[in-house]
C-alpha positions in Angstrom: -8.5 -81.3 34.0 -6.3 -77.7 34.0 -4.5 -77.1 37.2 -4.4 -73.3 38.1 -1.5 -71.7 37.7 0.5 -71.3 41.4 0.2 -67.6 42.7 3.1 -65.5 43.1 3.7 -62.8 45.1 5.3 -59.7 43.7 8.8 -58.5 45.2 7.7 -54.7 45.9 10.5 -52.5 44.6 12.7 -50.9 47.4 12.5 -47.6 47.5 15.9 -46.0 48.1 16.2 -44.3 51.4 18.0 -40.8 52.0 20.5 -41.4 54.4 19.5 -39.9 57.9 21.9 -37.1 59.1 23.1 -33.6 58.5 21.2 -32.3 55.4 22.0 -28.7 53.4 19.0 -28.3 51.3 20.3 -25.1 50.3 21.0 -22.0 47.4 24.3 -20.7 46.7 25.3 -18.2 44.4 28.1 -17.1 42.4 27.7 -14.3 39.7 29.9 -12.0 38.5 29.9 -8.4 36.8 31.2 -4.9 36.4 32.4 -4.3 40.6 33.5 -8.2 41.5 32.4 -11.3 42.0 29.6 -12.1 44.7 29.3 -15.9 46.2 26.2 -15.7 48.6 24.8 -18.5 50.3 21.7 -19.3 53.0 23.1 -20.7 56.3 20.3 -23.1 57.1 21.0 -26.8 57.5 18.7 -29.2 58.7 20.1 -32.4 61.0 18.4 -35.5 61.0 15.1 -34.0 59.8 13.5 -32.4 63.0 16.4 -29.6 63.6 17.5 -26.4 61.8 20.8 -24.7 62.8 22.5 -22.1 61.4 26.0 -23.1 59.7 28.8 -21.0 57.6 28.3 -22.1 54.2 31.0 -20.4 52.7 34.7 -21.2 53.1 37.2 -17.8 52.2 41.2 -19.4 52.4 42.7 -15.3 53.3 45.5 -14.5 51.3 48.6 -15.6 52.5 52.4 -14.0 52.2 53.3 -16.4 49.7 50.2 -16.8 47.5 49.5 -14.3 45.2 44.9 -15.1 44.9 42.1 -16.0 47.3 40.4 -19.0 47.7 36.9 -19.6 48.6 34.6 -22.8 48.7 30.9 -22.7 49.2 29.2 -26.6 48.8 25.9 -27.8 48.0 25.2 -32.2 49.8 22.7 -33.9 51.3 25.2 -34.4 54.4 26.8 -31.3 55.9 30.0 -33.5 57.1 31.1 -33.5 53.9 30.3 -30.8 52.5 32.5 -29.2 55.3 35.2 -31.7 55.2 35.7 -31.4 51.0 35.4 -27.3 51.5 38.8 -27.6 53.5 40.5 -30.0 51.3 40.1 -28.2 48.6 41.4 -24.9 49.7 44.5 -26.8 51.7 45.0 -28.4 48.0 44.5 -25.0 45.9 46.6 -23.0 48.5 49.4 -24.9 47.2 49.5 -23.6 43.9 50.9 -20.8 45.3 50.6 -18.4 41.5 47.9 -17.1 40.4 47.7 -20.3 37.2 43.6 -21.0 36.1 45.4 -24.3 34.7 47.2 -25.5 37.4 44.1 -24.7 40.2 42.3 -26.6 37.9 44.5 -29.7 37.9 44.4 -29.5 41.8 40.7 -29.7 42.6 40.8 -32.1 40.3 43.1 -34.2 41.7 41.8 -33.8 45.2 38.3 -34.4 44.1 39.4 -37.4 42.7 41.3 -38.5 45.9 38.1 -37.2 48.2 35.8 -39.3 46.4 37.8 -42.8 46.0 38.2 -42.3 50.1 34.7 -41.4 51.3 32.1 -41.4 48.4 32.5 -44.7 46.3 33.6 -47.1 49.3 29.8 -46.7 50.2 26.5 -48.3 48.5 25.2 -46.3 45.6 22.5 -44.9 47.7 24.4 -43.7 50.4 26.7 -41.7 48.3 26.2 -38.0 49.2 25.7 -35.6 45.4 28.3 -32.6 45.8 28.4 -29.9 44.0 31.1 -26.7 45.0 31.6 -23.9 43.2 35.1 -22.1 43.7 36.3 -18.3 43.5 39.8 -17.9 43.1 40.9 -14.3 43.1 43.8 -12.2 41.8 44.9 -10.1 44.8 47.2 -8.1 41.5 44.4 -6.4 40.1 41.6 -8.4 41.9 40.5 -10.1 38.7 38.2 -13.3 40.5 37.2 -16.3 38.1 34.4 -19.8 39.2 35.0 -22.8 38.6 32.3 -25.1 39.4 32.5 -28.6 40.3 30.3 -31.4 40.4 31.5 -34.9 41.8 34.8 -35.4 40.3 33.9 -33.3 37.1 35.3 -29.4 37.0 34.5 -27.0 34.5 35.4 -23.1 34.4 32.3 -21.1 34.6 32.4 -19.5 31.6 28.7 -17.1 31.7 28.3 -14.3 34.5 26.6 -16.8 37.0 26.4 -20.1 38.2 24.0 -21.8 41.1 23.7 -24.7 42.8 21.7 -26.8 45.7 17.9 -27.5 46.4 17.1 -23.8 45.3 19.5 -23.3 42.6 16.9 -23.1 39.2 14.9 -20.2 40.9 17.6 -18.7 42.1 19.6 -19.0 38.1 15.7 -17.9 36.8 15.4 -14.3 39.4 19.4 -14.0 38.2 19.1 -13.9 34.5 16.3 -11.3 35.0 18.3 -8.9 37.1 20.8 -8.9 36.8 22.6 -6.5 34.7 26.3 -7.0 33.9 27.8 -3.6 33.8 26.1 -2.9 37.3 28.7 -2.1 40.5 29.0 -3.1 43.7 25.7 -1.7 45.4 23.2 -3.6 42.4 25.1 -6.9 42.5 24.8 -7.1 46.3 21.1 -5.7 46.0 20.6 -8.2 43.5 21.7 -11.0 45.8 19.2 -10.0 48.0 16.7 -9.8 46.5 17.6 -12.8 45.2 18.0 -15.0 48.3 14.6 -13.2 49.7 12.4 -15.3 46.7 14.4 -18.6 47.0 14.2 -18.3 50.8 9.9 -17.1 51.6 9.4 -20.0 47.6 11.5 -23.0 48.2 11.5 -25.2 51.7 14.5 -26.0 52.9 16.2 -22.5 52.4 16.9 -21.3 55.5 16.4 -17.4 56.3 19.2 -15.8 56.8 22.3 -15.7 54.5 25.8 -14.2 53.7 27.2 -12.7 50.8 31.3 -12.1 49.7 32.3 -9.6 47.1 35.0 -9.7 45.3 35.9 -6.5 44.6 37.8 -5.6 41.7 40.8 -4.0 44.3 41.6 -7.3 45.0 40.0 -6.3 48.2 36.8 -9.6 49.6 34.4 -8.1 52.0 31.5 -10.0 53.7 27.9 -9.0 54.7 25.4 -10.7 57.4 22.6 -9.8 59.5 22.0 -6.1 60.2 24.1 -5.4 56.4 22.0 -7.7 54.7 18.6 -6.0 55.9 20.3 -3.3 54.8 20.3 -4.2 51.1 16.7 -7.0 51.2 15.0 -3.5 52.4 16.4 -1.9 49.5 14.7 -4.5 47.2 11.6 -4.8 49.0 9.7 -2.6 46.7 10.9 -4.0 43.4 8.2 -6.9 43.0 5.8 -3.6 43.0 7.6 -2.0 41.0 7.3 -4.7 38.5 3.5 -4.6 38.2 3.1 -0.9 37.7 5.1 -1.6 34.6 3.7 -4.6 33.2 0.5 -2.5 33.6 2.2 0.7 31.8 3.5 -2.0 28.2 0.5 -4.0 29.0 -2.9 -1.1 30.1 -2.8 -0.4 25.9 -6.6 -0.1 26.1 -6.0 2.8 27.5 -3.3 5.8 27.9 -1.6 5.4 30.8 0.1 7.5 32.6 4.2 6.6 32.8 6.0 9.5 34.6 3.6 7.7 37.3 6.0 5.3 37.3 8.9 7.3 36.7 7.7 9.2 40.7 7.7 6.5 42.4 11.2 4.7 40.0 12.6 8.3 41.5 11.6 7.4 44.7 12.7 4.2 45.5 15.8 5.6 44.3 16.2 8.1 45.8 15.4 6.7 49.3 18.0 3.7 48.3 20.5 6.6 48.2 19.7 7.5 50.8 20.0 4.3 52.7 23.6 4.2 51.4 25.0 7.0 52.1 23.1 6.2 55.6 25.3 2.9 55.7 28.9 4.7 54.3 28.8 7.2 57.2 28.9 4.3 59.9 31.0 2.4 57.9 33.4 5.4 57.8 32.5 5.8 61.9 33.8 2.8 62.5 36.6 2.6 60.2 38.0 5.6 62.7 37.2 3.5 65.4 39.4 0.7 64.7 42.2 2.9 63.4 41.6 4.9 67.2 42.1 0.9 68.8 45.3 0.8 67.0 46.4 3.8 68.4 45.6 3.0 71.9 42.4 4.9 71.7 39.5 2.8 73.2 36.4 5.3 72.8 34.5 5.4 69.8 33.9 8.2 67.7 30.2 7.6 67.9 
């Protein structure tokens, strides 16, 4: 008589669970052009899967008396506390170099990443280890030339191309930048591209917040931050980009009929004139703000507007 084989209950495979805590499902992008370098990011952070809050994901180390460069770091990871901790340690480590030497700066970044991972990341169970990517911008104070490094875990690479995106929205962000960014574009072009990219990512990628911060590192050695009203202004500049692209696509491909290209050119001229007018208004507002700051320094508290 043949005995049946013993029934064995197969073990259920273990499904690794994302560690609960503070997550940053983000979009961070750095790109360069004729005008300088842009580093931008959304500001949303998810807390334990049920709450959201606004945080600053870009940290900028101001130029000190004994340093001849500026440094900025932005981190994308599934652990907010680790992003803040590593960002601060990277800025401190790089600031110790003092002189603008990309090779020495790269060495300090590699050293700090290895130390940080050995102390905070590698001792943890593999399924609980956060994956951390950063973009590091180094701006030479003399002349304003800026370079970017991309780090993932302990690997450090100099960004040889014109752009680098990290975070959950990186693929869409890179796709948009490839099709809209002109290397010969000015500061206004680069800021508008950043605003357009951030807007498209937040509307199409879950986890990327509606608010954002944009930093611009100019060729003159200065760095500026744009957010809130200034960011809304840049968004308004590119509000109709998709509609214009549709018109251009129709004009180029509607070969069965004689399409009138003058209408498209007229639309482009209208958009450019509108943006130029908004730009001049923005510059006038900035000029008044600068006058007010100067009067404040001189002891006059009355604003000029």
